[in-house]
KOLMARDREN-798934 format. One line per field, with one value per atom (N, C-alpha, C, O, CB): atom name; residue number from 1; x, y, z. Coordinates in steps of 0.1 Angstrom, whole numbers, plus 5000, padded with zeros to 4 digits. Glycine has a CB too. Example, Ala and Ser with C-alpha at 12.3 -4.5 7.8 and 13.67 -1.06 7.14 Angstrom:
lofi: (N,CA,C,O,CB,N,CA,C,O,CB)
midren: (1,1,1,1,1,2,2,2,2,2)
east: (5132,5123,5132,5142,5113,5128,5137,5129,5134,5141)
north: (4943,4955,4967,4967,4955,4978,4989,5000,5011,4994)
up: (5078,5078,5078,5085,5090,5071,5071,5079,5080,5057)
***
This chain:
lofi: (N,CA,C,O,CB,N,CA,C,O,CB,N,CA,C,O,CB,N,CA,C,O,CB,N,CA,C,O,CB,N,CA,C,O,CB,N,CA,C,O,CB,N,CA,C,O,CB,N,CA,C,O,CB,N,CA,C,O,CB,N,CA,C,O,CB,N,CA,C,O,CB,N,CA,C,O,CB,N,CA,C,O,CB,N,CA,C,O,CB,N,CA,C,O,CB,N,CA,C,O,CB,N,CA,C,O,CB,N,CA,C,O,CB,N,CA,C,O,CB,N,CA,C,O,CB,N,CA,C,O,CB,N,CA,C,O,CB,N,CA,C,O,CB,N,CA,C,O,CB,N,CA,C,O,CB,N,CA,C,O,CB,N,CA,C,O,CB,N,CA,C,O,CB,N,CA,C,O,CB,N,CA,C,O,CB,N,CA,C,O,CB,N,CA,C,O,CB,N,CA,C,O,CB,N,CA,C,O,CB,N,CA,C,O,CB,N,CA,C,O,CB,N,CA,C,O,CB,N,CA,C,O,CB,N,CA,C,O,CB,N,CA,C,O,CB,N,CA,C,O,CB,N,CA,C,O,CB,N,CA,C,O,CB,N,CA,C,O,CB,N,CA,C,O,CB,N,CA,C,O,CB,N,CA,C,O,CB,N,CA,C,O,CB,N,CA,C,O,CB,N,CA,C,O,CB,N,CA,C,O,CB,N,CA,C,O,CB,N,CA,C,O,CB,N,CA,C,O,CB,N,CA,C,O,CB,N,CA,C,O,CB,N,CA,C,O,CB,N,CA,C,O,CB,N,CA,C,O,CB,N,CA,C,O,CB,N,CA,C,O,CB,N,CA,C,O,CB,N,CA,C,O,CB,N,CA,C,O,CB,N,CA,C,O,CB,N,CA,C,O,CB,N,CA,C,O,CB,N,CA,C,O,CB,N,CA,C,O,CB)
midren: (1,1,1,1,1,2,2,2,2,2,3,3,3,3,3,4,4,4,4,4,5,5,5,5,5,6,6,6,6,6,7,7,7,7,7,8,8,8,8,8,9,9,9,9,9,10,10,10,10,10,11,11,11,11,11,12,12,12,12,12,13,13,13,13,13,14,14,14,14,14,15,15,15,15,15,16,16,16,16,16,17,17,17,17,17,18,18,18,18,18,19,19,19,19,19,20,20,20,20,20,21,21,21,21,21,22,22,22,22,22,23,23,23,23,23,24,24,24,24,24,25,25,25,25,25,26,26,26,26,26,27,27,27,27,27,28,28,28,28,28,29,29,29,29,29,30,30,30,30,30,31,31,31,31,31,32,32,32,32,32,33,33,33,33,33,34,34,34,34,34,35,35,35,35,35,36,36,36,36,36,37,37,37,37,37,38,38,38,38,38,39,39,39,39,39,40,40,40,40,40,41,41,41,41,41,42,42,42,42,42,43,43,43,43,43,44,44,44,44,44,45,45,45,45,45,46,46,46,46,46,47,47,47,47,47,48,48,48,48,48,49,49,49,49,49,50,50,50,50,50,51,51,51,51,51,52,52,52,52,52,53,53,53,53,53,54,54,54,54,54,55,55,55,55,55,56,56,56,56,56,57,57,57,57,57,58,58,58,58,58,59,59,59,59,59,60,60,60,60,60,61,61,61,61,61,62,62,62,62,62,63,63,63,63,63,64,64,64,64,64,65,65,65,65,65,66,66,66,66,66,67,67,67,67,67,68,68,68,68,68,69,69,69,69,69,70,70,70,70,70)
east: (9648,9642,9635,9635,9633,9629,9621,9632,9630,9608,9643,9652,9657,9660,9666,9660,9665,9655,9657,9665,9643,9631,9630,9629,9616,9631,9632,9642,9641,9634,9652,9665,9669,9676,9676,9660,9660,9648,9651,9664,9638,9626,9635,9638,9612,9639,9645,9657,9660,9648,9664,9676,9672,9679,9688,9661,9653,9649,9653,9641,9639,9637,9647,9646,9637,9659,9670,9680,9686,9680,9680,9685,9674,9677,9690,9664,9652,9652,9650,9630,9655,9660,9673,9675,9659,9684,9695,9699,9707,9705,9691,9692,9682,9681,9697,9670,9659,9658,9648,9656,9672,9675,9679,9675,9685,9686,9691,9678,9672,9704,9676,9667,9666,9656,9663,9682,9683,9682,9674,9694,9691,9691,9678,9675,9700,9670,9656,9646,9638,9652,9649,9642,9649,9642,9641,9662,9668,9662,9657,9680,9662,9653,9640,9636,9653,9633,9619,9622,9617,9609,9628,9626,9631,9627,9632,9641,9644,9632,9625,9654,9627,9616,9604,9599,9612,9599,9591,9598,9591,9590,9609,9613,9611,9607,9625,9616,9613,9603,9602,9617,9590,9577,9570,9561,9572,9580,9573,9581,9573,9577,9591,9597,9589,9584,9611,9584,9577,9562,9558,9574,9558,9542,9542,9534,9530,9552,9557,9561,9559,9564,9565,9572,9557,9553,9585,9553,9539,9529,9524,9531,9525,9519,9521,9513,9525,9533,9540,9538,9535,9556,9540,9540,9522,9519,9551,9512,9499,9491,9483,9490,9499,9499,9497,9486,9510,9513,9518,9509,9507,9529,9502,9495,9483,9482,9492,9473,9463,9462,9453,9461,9474,9475,9475,9465,9488,9485,9487,9471,9467,9495,9463,9452,9438,9428,9447,9444,9433,9437,9429,9433,9451,9452,9451,9452,9459,9449,9450,9429,9423,9463,9423,9403,9405,9396,9392,9412,9410,9414,9407,9424,9424,9428,9419,9417,9435,9411,9403,9389,9385,9398,9384,9373,9377,9367,9370,9385,9391,9388,9379,9415,9396,9395,9380,9376,9402,9374,9360,9349,9341,9354,9349,9349,9350,9343,9357,9362,9366,9360,9361,9388,9357,9352,9342,9341,9350,9331,9315,9313,9303,9312)
north: (5250,5261,5260,5269,5266,5244,5247,5244,5249,5235,5237,5233,5247,5250,5217,5258,5272,5278,5283,5280,5277,5284,5278,5285,5282,5265,5259,5265,5271,5244,5263,5266,5281,5284,5262,5290,5299,5303,5312,5306,5300,5299,5295,5303,5284,5284,5279,5286,5285,5267,5294,5298,5311,5316,5300,5317,5328,5327,5335,5329,5315,5310,5312,5319,5296,5305,5300,5315,5317,5285,5322,5335,5347,5357,5342,5342,5351,5343,5349,5345,5333,5328,5331,5331,5311,5335,5341,5352,5355,5336,5360,5374,5380,5392,5381,5376,5377,5390,5396,5365,5392,5408,5417,5427,5410,5418,5427,5433,5427,5421,5447,5451,5454,5453,5460,5458,5461,5448,5446,5468,5436,5424,5417,5411,5415,5418,5414,5417,5409,5419,5435,5440,5435,5436,5456,5431,5423,5413,5412,5420,5404,5390,5388,5379,5383,5400,5401,5406,5398,5414,5414,5416,5406,5405,5429,5395,5382,5379,5383,5370,5371,5364,5368,5360,5363,5383,5389,5386,5386,5405,5383,5385,5372,5371,5389,5362,5348,5346,5338,5341,5348,5347,5350,5344,5355,5363,5368,5358,5350,5389,5358,5345,5335,5331,5340,5326,5313,5319,5313,5306,5329,5327,5331,5326,5340,5339,5338,5328,5329,5345,5320,5306,5294,5288,5302,5296,5288,5293,5286,5286,5305,5314,5309,5308,5329,5307,5303,5291,5287,5305,5280,5269,5264,5253,5262,5275,5268,5272,5265,5272,5288,5291,5283,5279,5295,5278,5265,5255,5250,5260,5248,5238,5241,5235,5237,5255,5258,5259,5254,5270,5267,5266,5254,5248,5273,5249,5230,5222,5213,5226,5228,5219,5223,5218,5215,5237,5245,5239,5235,5263,5239,5234,5224,5222,5235,5212,5199,5197,5188,5184,5205,5208,5213,5208,5221,5220,5229,5216,5212,5245,5212,5197,5189,5183,5188,5189,5175,5180,5173,5174,5193,5197,5199,5199,5211,5199,5203,5186,5183,5208,5177,5167,5158,5153,5162,5160,5155,5161,5152,5162,5176,5183,5177,5176,5190,5175,5169,5155,5149,5168,5149,5136,5134,5125,5130,5141,5147,5151,5156,5160)
up: (5272,5278,5292,5301,5268,5291,5308,5318,5329,5313,5314,5329,5329,5341,5330,5322,5323,5333,5344,5308,5327,5337,5350,5360,5331,5352,5367,5374,5385,5367,5369,5375,5381,5390,5365,5371,5377,5385,5393,5371,5385,5398,5410,5418,5396,5408,5419,5427,5439,5415,5416,5421,5428,5436,5410,5424,5426,5440,5448,5418,5442,5457,5468,5479,5456,5463,5474,5476,5486,5467,5465,5469,5477,5483,5455,5475,5482,5503,5514,5469,5502,5517,5518,5530,5520,5513,5523,5524,5531,5523,5513,5515,5520,5515,5505,5529,5534,5543,5544,5541,5549,5556,5549,5554,5564,5537,5530,5520,5511,5522,5526,5514,5500,5492,5516,5496,5484,5479,5470,5480,5484,5475,5474,5463,5480,5486,5486,5474,5469,5498,5471,5457,5446,5436,5456,5443,5432,5430,5419,5432,5439,5436,5433,5427,5446,5440,5436,5419,5411,5446,5417,5402,5395,5383,5397,5400,5389,5389,5381,5391,5402,5400,5389,5381,5412,5391,5378,5366,5356,5379,5364,5354,5345,5334,5355,5354,5352,5351,5342,5360,5357,5357,5343,5336,5367,5342,5326,5314,5308,5322,5312,5304,5306,5295,5307,5317,5316,5307,5297,5334,5312,5307,5290,5282,5316,5287,5276,5269,5256,5275,5272,5269,5267,5258,5284,5281,5277,5267,5258,5290,5268,5256,5240,5231,5258,5242,5227,5223,5211,5226,5236,5232,5231,5226,5242,5236,5236,5222,5215,5251,5219,5202,5194,5189,5197,5192,5185,5184,5173,5192,5195,5198,5186,5175,5214,5195,5189,5171,5164,5196,5167,5148,5145,5140,5139,5148,5150,5148,5140,5172,5158,5156,5147,5143,5170,5148,5134,5123,5116,5131,5118,5106,5099,5087,5104,5117,5109,5110,5104,5122,5116,5114,5101,5094,5127,5095,5082,5069,5060,5081,5073,5066,5062,5051,5075,5074,5080,5068,5059,5103,5072,5067,5049,5041,5075,5047,5028,5024,5017,5025,5029,5025,5022,5012,5034,5036,5037,5024,5020,5052,5018,5014,4996,4986,5022,4999,4979,4981,4970,4972,4988,4988,4982,4973,4998,4986,4984,4971,4967,4992)
***
């Protein structure tokens, strides 16, 4: 997934450079960039949420195991 996002971002930048003089194409490139950034942000949010939930469940398990020992 990371490679796809990076490829889309690089493609968007190169496309913007190539079509800088065409307003219609420039608008399409900007839209593509915005969509790519939205997908990237969504992906990062999912990864962070997964990390946070894994971290929370680990802490909960640790608390439960220490309370059972006492």
